[in-house]
N, C-alpha and C positions, 0 to 999 in steps of 0.2 A: 504494500500500500504506500503510495507516494505521500510526501508531506502535504502537498496541495489537497489531495483527497481527504486526508485526516483533518486538515483545517476546515474543509467544507462540512464534513460530518459533525465536527465539534460545534461549529457555528449553528448548524441546523438544529442539533439537539439542545444546545444551550438556549436558543430562542424558544423552543418548545418547552423546555424545563422551566424557564422563567414564566412562560404564559400559563402552563397547566400546573406547575408545582407550587405556586404561591397560595393557592386555595383549592382544596379538594372538595368538589361539589357533592361527592357521594356521602361524606359524613360531616361536612361543614368544618372540618378542622383546618387550621391555618398552619402553613409550614413556615418555619423561620427564614428570614432573609438569608440568602446565600446557600439555600438548599432546594432540592426538588424531590418529587415523589416518583418512585417506580414501583411496579408490582412484579412479583415472580409469577410463573405460570400457574402456581397453586393459589393465586390471589392474595398472597402475603404482601403487606404494604411496607415499604422501606423509605425512609427520608434520608436522602444522600446529599452530602456537601457538593457544591458546584465544582470544587477542585478535582473530583473524581473524573470530570470530563477531560482532564489532562492525562489520564491513565490509559495506556494502550490496551490493557486487558478489558477495561470497562468500555472503551471505544469499540472494541471488537464485538462485545456483547450488544451494544447499540446497533452496530452495523447488521448483525445477524437478526436482531429484533426487527429492524426496518425491512429486511428481506422477507421475514416470516409473517409479520403482522402489519406491515405498512407503517407509515409515519402517522402517529397519533395526532389528530387535530382537536378533538373535543374530549377524548377519553384519556385514560392514563397510559403511560409508557409501560409496556410489559416486556420484561427481560425473558429471553428464551432459556430459563433455568428455574429450578425450584428454590424454595426459601433456604434450604440447607446450604446450597452452593452460594447463594447471595450472602448469607451470614459468614461463610468461610472467606469469601472474597473481601468482605468488609474488614474482617479481622486481619487478613493479609495486607490489605491496603493501609490500614492504620499502623501496623507494625513495620511496614516497609518490606521490600523484598529485593533480592538480587536479580541481576540480569538473567541468570540461569533459570530462576523460578518464574520470572516473567515469560521467558521463552517457552517453558514447560506448560504454563497456564494457557498461553496463546495456542500452542499446539493441541492441547487437550480440548479447548473450546472449538477450534476450527475442525478438529478431528471428529467431534460429536455431531457435526452437521450431516 
């Protein structure tokens, strides 16, 4: 994936996150500034910080999500994985990870398609 394509995906999802993530119409809850809402395929809800949009693993999940579900206009962003994987990825993102782990995660995500 080229840097130009990554930047395009980031900008598109950042705009959608800002539009749909600040207020969740389904349960009326407000998301803190600097965060957006995503759902796992099992309908688990996650509030993510915007800086995750700079992570290659998360970008790949968004790219796959767009291919599988289309770009969300009025509904939530749905990631193509279950809550267990999302929780694991959040934990890994927060702890930081090596280039090798990032490559392994990307290979695993792309290989699951």
